[in-house]
C-alpha positions as CSV (number, residue, x, y, z in Angstrom):
1,M,0.1,-0.1,-0.1
2,L,2.9,2.2,0.8
3,L,4.6,1.7,-2.6
4,D,2.1,1.2,-5.3
5,R,-0.6,3.6,-6.0
6,Y,-2.8,1.1,-7.6
7,S,-3.0,-1.5,-5.0
8,K,-3.4,1.2,-2.2
9,F,-6.4,2.0,-4.5
10,I,-7.7,-1.3,-4.7
11,I,-7.1,-2.5,-0.9
12,E,-8.6,0.9,0.5
13,N,-11.6,0.5,-1.9
14,S,-12.2,-3.4,-0.5
15,S,-14.2,-3.6,2.7
16,V,-13.1,-7.5,2.4
17,L,-9.5,-6.7,1.9
18,M,-9.4,-4.2,4.5
19,S,-11.2,-6.2,7.3
20,K,-8.2,-8.9,6.8
21,L,-5.4,-6.3,7.4
22,P,-4.9,-5.2,10.7
23,I,-2.7,-1.8,11.5
24,Y,0.3,-3.1,13.0
25,I,2.3,-1.0,15.7
26,T,5.6,-2.2,16.2
27,D,9.2,-1.3,16.3
28,I,11.0,-0.6,12.9
29,E,14.4,-2.0,12.7
30,G,17.4,0.0,12.5
31,E,18.6,3.6,13.4
32,M,16.3,5.2,10.8
33,F,12.8,5.6,13.3
34,D,14.2,8.4,15.4
35,D,12.1,11.7,16.0
36,E,13.0,13.2,12.6
37,N,12.0,10.4,10.7
38,Q,9.2,9.0,12.7
39,E,6.8,11.6,10.6
40,K,7.4,9.9,7.6
41,F,7.0,6.5,8.3
42,I,3.5,7.5,9.7
43,K,2.2,10.0,7.5
44,P,1.4,7.6,4.8
45,L,-1.0,5.8,6.8
46,M,-2.0,8.9,8.4
47,E,-3.4,10.3,5.0
48,S,-4.7,7.0,4.3
49,E,-8.8,6.3,4.2
50,R,-8.0,3.1,5.8
51,K,-11.2,1.7,8.1
52,A,-8.9,-1.0,10.0
53,K,-11.1,-3.2,12.6
54,K,-8.1,-4.6,14.1
55,V,-4.5,-3.0,15.5
56,I,-1.8,-5.1,16.9
57,V,0.8,-3.6,19.4
58,E,4.2,-5.4,20.1
59,L,6.9,-2.6,21.1
60,K,10.1,-3.1,22.7
61,R,11.9,0.0,22.2
62,E,9.0,2.3,21.3
63,K,6.5,4.2,23.4
64,I,3.0,3.9,22.2
65,M,2.6,7.1,23.4
66,K,4.4,8.4,20.2
67,F,1.5,6.6,18.1
68,L,-1.3,8.3,19.6
69,G,-2.3,10.0,16.7
70,I,-3.2,6.3,14.9
71,F,-5.8,6.1,17.5
72,K,-7.2,9.4,17.5
73,K,-7.3,9.1,13.7
74,F,-8.5,5.2,13.5
75,G,-10.0,4.4,17.1
76,D,-13.5,4.9,15.9
77,T,-13.5,2.2,13.2
78,F,-11.2,-0.2,15.5
79,S,-13.1,-3.4,16.9
80,Y,-10.3,-5.6,18.1
81,L,-7.2,-4.3,20.0
82,E,-4.5,-6.6,21.3
83,I,-1.0,-5.2,23.0
84,R,1.6,-8.0,23.4
85,H,4.8,-7.5,25.6
86,Y,4.6,-4.2,26.6
87,A,5.5,-2.2,29.9
88,F,2.9,0.7,30.0
89,E,4.7,3.6,32.7
90,T,1.2,4.2,34.3
91,L,-2.4,2.3,33.9
92,D,-3.4,5.9,33.0
93,Q,-1.5,5.4,29.0
94,L,-3.6,2.4,28.4
95,R,-6.9,4.4,30.1
96,I,-6.2,7.5,27.3
97,I,-5.9,4.8,24.4
98,L,-8.8,3.1,25.0
99,R,-10.8,6.4,25.1
100,Y,-10.0,6.6,21.1
101,A,-11.7,3.5,21.0
102,Q,-14.9,3.9,21.5
103,N,-16.5,1.1,19.4
104,L,-13.9,-1.8,20.8
105,K,-15.0,-5.2,20.9
106,V,-12.2,-6.9,21.8
107,L,-9.7,-6.5,23.9
108,K,-6.4,-8.7,24.6
109,V,-3.5,-8.3,26.6
110,T,-0.4,-10.7,26.7
111,K,2.0,-10.0,29.3
112,V,1.4,-6.5,29.9
113,T,2.8,-4.8,32.6
114,F,2.5,-1.5,34.4
115,Q,5.7,0.3,36.2
116,K,4.2,2.7,38.3
117,E,1.6,2.9,40.8
118,E,-1.6,5.1,39.8
119,N,-1.3,8.2,42.3
120,K,-4.6,6.8,44.2
121,F,-4.9,10.4,46.4
122,L,-4.5,12.5,42.8
123,N,-7.5,10.2,41.9
124,S,-9.3,11.0,44.6
125,I,-9.3,14.5,44.3
126,V,-9.5,14.7,40.1
127,Q,-12.7,12.9,39.4
128,I,-11.2,10.6,36.3
129,P,-14.0,9.7,33.9
130,K,-15.7,6.1,33.0
131,L,-14.2,4.8,29.9
132,S,-17.5,4.4,27.5
133,L,-16.5,1.0,25.9
134,K,-20.3,-0.1,25.6
135,Q,-19.6,-2.3,22.7
136,L,-16.4,-4.1,24.5
137,K,-18.1,-7.8,24.8
138,E,-14.5,-9.9,24.8
139,L,-11.8,-9.2,27.4
140,D,-8.5,-12.1,27.0
141,C,-5.9,-11.4,29.6
142,V,-2.6,-13.4,29.4
143,H,-0.1,-13.4,32.2
144,T,-0.9,-9.9,32.7
145,D,-1.0,-7.6,35.6
146,P,-4.5,-7.8,37.1
147,K,-4.3,-3.6,37.9
148,I,-5.4,-3.5,34.2
149,F,-9.0,-4.9,35.8
150,S,-9.5,-1.6,37.6
151,L,-10.1,0.0,34.3
152,F,-13.6,-2.0,34.5
153,T,-14.7,-1.7,37.6
154,N,-17.6,0.4,39.2
155,N,-18.9,0.8,35.7
156,D,-21.9,-1.3,35.1
157,E,-22.4,-0.4,31.5
158,L,-19.4,-2.6,30.7
159,Q,-21.0,-6.2,30.5
160,F,-18.7,-8.6,28.9
161,K,-19.9,-11.5,27.4
162,V,-16.9,-13.4,27.1
163,I,-13.7,-13.8,29.5
164,R,-10.6,-15.4,29.9
165,L,-7.9,-15.2,32.6
166,R,-4.6,-17.0,32.1
167,V,-2.2,-16.6,34.8
168,S,1.8,-17.3,34.9
169,G,3.6,-18.3,37.8
170,V,4.2,-14.9,39.1
171,S,2.7,-14.7,42.7
172,N,3.2,-10.8,43.9
173,Y,0.1,-9.9,42.3
174,E,-3.3,-9.4,43.8
175,Y,-6.7,-10.3,41.9
176,G,-8.9,-7.9,44.3
177,D,-10.0,-5.5,40.9
178,F,-10.4,-8.5,38.9
179,I,-13.2,-9.8,41.6
180,D,-14.9,-6.3,41.6
181,M,-14.8,-6.6,38.0
182,M,-16.3,-10.0,38.0
183,S,-18.9,-9.1,40.5
184,Q,-20.6,-6.6,38.3
185,Q,-20.9,-9.1,35.2
186,K,-24.5,-10.1,34.7
187,R,-24.4,-10.8,30.7
188,L,-21.3,-12.9,31.0
189,Q,-21.4,-16.1,28.7
190,Q,-18.0,-17.7,28.6
191,L,-15.4,-17.8,31.2
192,T,-11.9,-19.6,30.9
193,F,-9.6,-19.9,33.9
194,E,-6.0,-21.2,33.0
195,G,-3.1,-21.3,35.4
196,V,-4.8,-20.5,38.5
197,T,-3.9,-21.8,41.8
198,S,-3.9,-20.0,45.4
199,R,-0.6,-19.3,44.7
200,N,-1.0,-16.9,42.3
201,C,-4.2,-15.7,42.1
202,D,-6.4,-16.3,45.0
203,I,-9.7,-16.3,43.2
204,F,-11.7,-19.6,44.0
205,R,-12.4,-18.7,47.5
206,Y,-14.4,-16.2,45.9
207,L,-16.7,-17.8,42.9
208,D,-20.1,-16.7,44.0
209,F,-19.3,-13.7,41.8
210,L,-20.3,-15.8,38.9
211,N,-23.8,-15.0,37.5
212,N,-25.8,-18.0,36.4
213,G,-25.9,-17.5,32.6
214,L,-22.9,-19.0,31.5
215,K,-22.9,-21.1,28.1
216,A,-19.2,-22.1,28.6
217,L,-16.4,-22.8,31.2
218,V,-13.0,-23.4,30.7
219,V,-10.7,-24.7,33.6
220,E,-7.3,-25.6,32.7
221,N,-4.1,-26.4,34.2
222,C,-5.7,-25.2,37.5
223,L,-4.7,-26.5,41.5
224,F,-7.6,-26.2,44.1
225,S,-5.5,-26.4,47.2
226,V,-8.0,-27.0,49.6
227,L,-11.4,-29.1,49.0
228,D,-13.2,-26.2,49.9
229,E,-12.0,-24.3,47.1
230,M,-13.3,-27.4,45.0
231,R,-16.8,-27.9,46.7
232,N,-17.2,-24.0,46.2
233,F,-16.4,-24.7,42.7
234,I,-18.6,-27.2,41.8
235,Q,-21.5,-26.0,43.3
236,I,-21.2,-22.7,41.1
237,V,-21.2,-25.2,38.0
238,K,-24.0,-26.7,39.3
239,N,-25.9,-23.9,39.5
240,Q,-25.0,-22.8,35.5
241,K,-28.4,-24.0,34.1
242,Q,-27.5,-22.9,30.9
243,L,-24.1,-24.5,30.5
244,K,-23.6,-26.1,27.7
245,V,-19.9,-26.4,27.1
246,L,-17.5,-27.8,30.1
247,K,-13.7,-27.9,29.7
248,I,-11.7,-29.2,32.8
249,I,-8.4,-30.2,31.9
250,N,-5.2,-30.9,34.0
251,T,-6.9,-30.0,36.9
252,S,-7.1,-32.5,39.6
253,I,-10.8,-33.2,41.5
254,P,-10.5,-34.1,45.2
255,T,-12.1,-37.4,45.9
256,S,-14.8,-37.2,48.5
257,M,-18.6,-38.2,48.2
258,D,-20.3,-34.8,47.9
259,V,-17.7,-33.6,45.4
260,M,-18.5,-36.7,43.2
261,F,-22.4,-36.4,43.8
262,T,-22.5,-33.1,42.4
263,Y,-20.0,-34.1,39.7
264,R,-22.2,-36.6,38.7
265,Y,-25.3,-34.2,38.7
266,I,-23.7,-31.8,36.4
267,F,-23.1,-34.7,33.9
268,S,-26.0,-35.8,34.6
269,N,-27.8,-32.8,33.2
270,Y,-27.7,-30.5,30.3
271,I,-23.9,-30.1,29.2
272,N,-24.1,-31.0,25.5
273,E,-20.2,-30.3,24.9
274,A,-17.6,-31.7,27.4
275,H,-13.6,-31.7,27.5
276,L,-12.2,-34.0,30.0
277,D,-8.6,-35.2,30.9
278,I,-8.1,-39.2,30.8
279,G,-6.3,-39.0,34.3
280,E,-9.7,-38.1,36.3
281,L,-11.6,-41.3,34.4
282,S,-11.0,-43.7,37.3
283,F,-13.3,-41.6,39.6
284,F,-16.2,-42.5,37.6
285,R,-15.4,-46.0,37.8
286,S,-17.8,-46.9,40.9
287,H,-20.3,-43.9,40.1
288,H,-22.3,-44.9,37.1
289,F,-24.6,-42.7,35.4
290,H,-26.2,-41.6,31.5
291,N,-25.9,-38.3,30.0
292,R,-28.0,-37.8,27.2
293,S,-27.3,-34.6,26.2
294,I,-23.8,-34.4,25.2
295,K,-22.9,-34.7,21.7
296,S,-19.2,-33.3,21.6
297,L,-16.8,-35.4,24.1
298,T,-13.1,-34.5,24.0
299,L,-10.5,-36.4,25.8
300,Y,-7.2,-35.8,27.1
301,G,-4.4,-37.8,28.0
302,N,-2.7,-40.9,26.8
303,F,-4.6,-43.9,26.0
304,A,-2.6,-46.8,26.9
305,F,-3.8,-50.2,26.3
306,E,-4.3,-50.6,30.5
307,N,-6.7,-47.7,30.5
308,L,-9.0,-49.5,28.1
309,P,-11.5,-50.8,30.9
310,I,-11.6,-47.5,32.5
311,F,-12.2,-45.8,29.1
312,I,-14.8,-48.3,28.2
313,N,-16.7,-47.8,31.4
314,F,-16.5,-43.9,30.6
315,I,-17.5,-43.3,27.5
316,R,-20.6,-45.6,28.1
317,M,-22.1,-42.8,30.4
318,F,-22.4,-40.8,26.9
319,P,-24.2,-42.8,24.5
320,N,-25.5,-40.2,22.0
321,V,-21.8,-38.6,21.4
322,V,-21.6,-38.0,17.7
323,R,-18.3,-36.1,17.3
324,L,-15.5,-37.8,19.5
325,K,-11.6,-36.5,19.8
326,L,-9.0,-38.2,21.7
327,V,-5.9,-36.0,22.2
328,G,-2.9,-37.2,23.4
329,G,0.5,-38.9,22.1
330,I,0.0,-42.3,21.9
331,P,-2.6,-43.5,19.0
332,I,-5.1,-46.5,19.8
333,G,-5.6,-50.1,19.2
334,D,-8.1,-51.8,17.4
335,K,-10.0,-52.8,20.9
336,Y,-10.4,-49.4,21.2
337,L,-11.6,-48.4,17.8
338,Y,-14.2,-51.1,17.9
339,N,-15.8,-50.1,21.5
340,I,-15.8,-46.4,20.5
341,L,-17.7,-47.7,17.4
342,S,-19.8,-49.8,19.4
343,T,-20.5,-48.0,22.1
344,F,-21.4,-44.3,20.1
345,R,-23.7,-45.8,17.6
346,N,-24.3,-42.4,15.9
347,L,-20.7,-41.3,15.9
348,K,-20.1,-39.4,12.7
349,E,-16.7,-37.5,13.6
350,L,-13.9,-39.2,15.0
351,Y,-10.3,-37.2,16.0
352,L,-7.6,-39.5,17.0
353,P,-4.0,-39.1,17.6
354,G,-3.6,-42.2,15.2
355,F,-3.8,-46.6,15.2
356,T,-1.1,-48.4,16.7
357,S,-1.0,-52.4,16.9
358,R,0.2,-55.1,19.0
359,R,0.7,-59.1,18.1
360,D,-2.5,-59.9,19.0
361,D,-3.7,-56.5,17.6
362,S,-3.1,-56.1,14.6
363,N,-5.6,-56.3,11.6
364,F,-8.8,-54.7,12.6
365,S,-11.0,-57.4,11.3
366,N,-13.2,-56.8,14.4
367,L,-14.8,-54.0,12.7
368,S,-16.9,-56.2,10.5
369,S,-19.7,-56.8,12.8
370,L,-20.4,-52.9,13.1
371,D,-22.6,-51.4,11.2
372,S,-20.7,-47.6,11.1
373,K,-22.4,-44.3,10.4
374,L,-18.7,-42.5,10.5
375,H,-17.9,-40.0,7.7
376,T,-15.1,-37.8,9.5
377,L,-11.8,-39.7,10.5
378,V,-9.2,-37.2,11.5
379,L,-5.5,-38.9,12.3
380,D,-2.6,-37.1,13.7
381,Y,-0.3,-39.6,12.3
382,I,0.1,-43.3,11.0
383,D,1.7,-45.7,13.1
384,Y,4.4,-47.9,10.7
385,D,3.2,-50.9,12.6
386,V,-0.5,-50.8,11.0
387,K,-0.1,-53.1,8.1
388,F,-1.6,-53.2,4.8
389,F,-4.2,-55.6,5.9
390,G,-5.0,-53.3,8.9
391,W,-6.0,-50.4,6.8
392,K,-7.7,-52.8,4.8
393,N,-10.3,-53.9,7.1
394,I,-10.3,-50.5,8.6
395,V,-11.5,-48.8,5.1
396,S,-13.3,-52.2,4.0
397,N,-15.7,-51.4,7.1
398,L,-15.9,-48.1,7.4
399,K,-17.2,-47.4,4.0
400,L,-19.2,-44.4,4.5
401,I,-16.0,-42.1,5.8
402,K,-15.9,-38.6,3.2
403,K,-13.6,-36.9,5.1
404,L,-10.4,-38.3,5.8
405,V,-7.2,-36.4,7.4
406,I,-3.7,-38.1,8.0
407,K,-1.5,-34.7,9.4
408,R,2.0,-36.4,9.4
409,D,3.1,-40.1,9.2
410,Y,5.6,-41.9,11.9
411,G,7.7,-43.9,10.0
412,K,7.2,-45.1,5.9
413,V,3.8,-45.2,4.9
414,S,3.5,-47.0,1.9
415,N,1.7,-46.1,-1.4
416,E,-0.1,-49.3,-1.2
417,I,-1.8,-48.1,1.9
418,V,-2.8,-44.8,0.2
419,D,-3.7,-46.6,-2.7
420,V,-6.4,-48.9,-0.7
421,I,-7.8,-46.0,0.9
422,V,-8.5,-43.9,-2.1
423,K,-9.9,-46.9,-4.1
424,T,-12.1,-47.9,-1.2
425,L,-13.8,-44.9,0.3
426,K,-15.7,-42.1,-1.8
427,L,-14.2,-39.5,-0.3
428,K,-15.0,-35.5,-1.0
429,H,-12.0,-34.2,1.3
430,L,-9.0,-35.6,1.3
431,E,-5.6,-34.3,3.0
432,L,-2.6,-36.4,3.5
433,G,0.3,-34.7,5.3
434,I,2.9,-38.0,4.9
435,G,5.5,-38.8,2.6
436,V,5.8,-38.7,-1.1
437,V,2.8,-40.0,-3.0
438,S,3.5,-41.8,-6.1
439,E,2.3,-40.5,-9.5
440,E,-0.4,-43.4,-10.1
441,I,-2.1,-42.1,-7.5
442,L,-1.8,-38.7,-8.5
443,R,-3.2,-39.6,-11.2
444,N,-5.7,-42.3,-10.3
445,I,-7.3,-39.1,-7.8
446,V,-7.0,-36.3,-10.7
447,Y,-8.4,-38.7,-13.2
448,N,-11.6,-39.2,-10.6
449,N,-10.6,-42.8,-11.6
450,C,-11.8,-43.4,-7.9
451,C,-12.1,-39.9,-5.9
452,D,-15.2,-38.8,-8.4
453,E,-16.8,-37.3,-5.4
454,L,-13.7,-35.2,-4.4
455,K,-13.7,-31.8,-4.1
456,V,-10.7,-30.8,-1.4
457,L,-7.5,-32.5,-2.0
458,K,-4.0,-31.3,0.2
459,I,-1.3,-33.3,-0.5
460,A,1.9,-32.1,1.7
461,K,4.9,-33.0,-0.2
462,T,5.6,-34.1,-3.8
463,D,7.9,-33.1,-6.1
464,F,7.9,-30.6,-8.9
465,E,7.7,-33.3,-11.9
466,K,4.6,-34.3,-10.0
467,I,3.2,-30.7,-9.6
468,E,3.6,-30.7,-13.5
469,I,1.2,-33.8,-14.1
470,I,-1.5,-32.5,-12.1
471,S,-1.4,-28.8,-13.5
472,A,-1.5,-30.4,-17.2
473,I,-4.2,-32.9,-16.3
474,F,-6.3,-29.9,-14.4
475,A,-5.7,-27.6,-17.6
476,W,-6.5,-30.4,-20.1
477,Q,-9.9,-31.3,-18.0
478,L,-10.6,-27.3,-18.2
């Protein structure tokens, strides 16, 4: 835009292009950006007619107040502001910037600090106007000084819909302003806690600030130091009658009868999407219940063969799941796959770390007794231990699959396996992040000899000659 007038004209007159083009406020490398040359660099931007929706600030040397003119000119058009790794001198500097962004909808701050404390005595004498940010609905705070939350306290007009709090290991921060801000939120729908412990962010004792209208709650890498904190948290979750999404990952659940009873109550009701850690599944071994509302289930952990009985017992509690995702570094064998598909009779989407095999667990022949409705299969990688006949049984008995994604291979995957995949399945979407695909298979795919319904094809690795072949074929077809 700065170098070519025609490009500048095209981009500025396209609302689609402009909406995708943020304004970046960053340090300019070298010694050219001094006070004398600053106007030269900023002038073309200030003279443009941009209506950018996003601004991203990442400064190490320069001060953000040097760029205040940008916020004065374009602030009304900003709907997204992100500030990364910046140390404000005072909180008032951020307050000044935000006053120019009246239509801001999303604010994300990552590792933002404030070097000086506010002069509370002066603030008590001089009435500081409240921020008028009625459009601000989403706040994402990542490893940032919690003094930032004081900007939003004592302001009932500011009602967030989404708040994410990600806390670092720093323990000298106090979160009183966060609790005060939360106590005035009446329309909050999504809340995320990440890295919260009683050592770095003592807020689990004050969870009564949560309103009862949450639709999504995420608790990740958190630690409840005492049982009372967990009981308080569980009770708050129990009160969320509109909750649809619950994610509890790498957050230990203390075992006690009252906690487990309440936990059971939560999963016996209205949630339709759950994300859980397999390390906690043993708690459910003797607590049988059924949840018929959960349609999407994500499990995190290592899916070793010795966990199979616990795994089966757990998934049977959610018979109506249509989307299952296993996130972990260990692939699953045919016993896992068989029990998944036989338990979830209506399963349509399956996301797995991959397939593996053992001496007595290699051919996946047990799938022949199933009537699977699976149409999407996403694998992180192919384990080279699964031989040709294993893959032939997989695709031959899962013939309804329309979307297949293999992100990468572990070892060397033969083209023989890829060949049986494309010849057996009537795919609409195929992604192969594996070794170089043979010329013959490429020809079969492109000539529609196999995949006559294919709409999306992504191949990570090929060579120049094969690219020429594909290009020539497509050119001929056109």
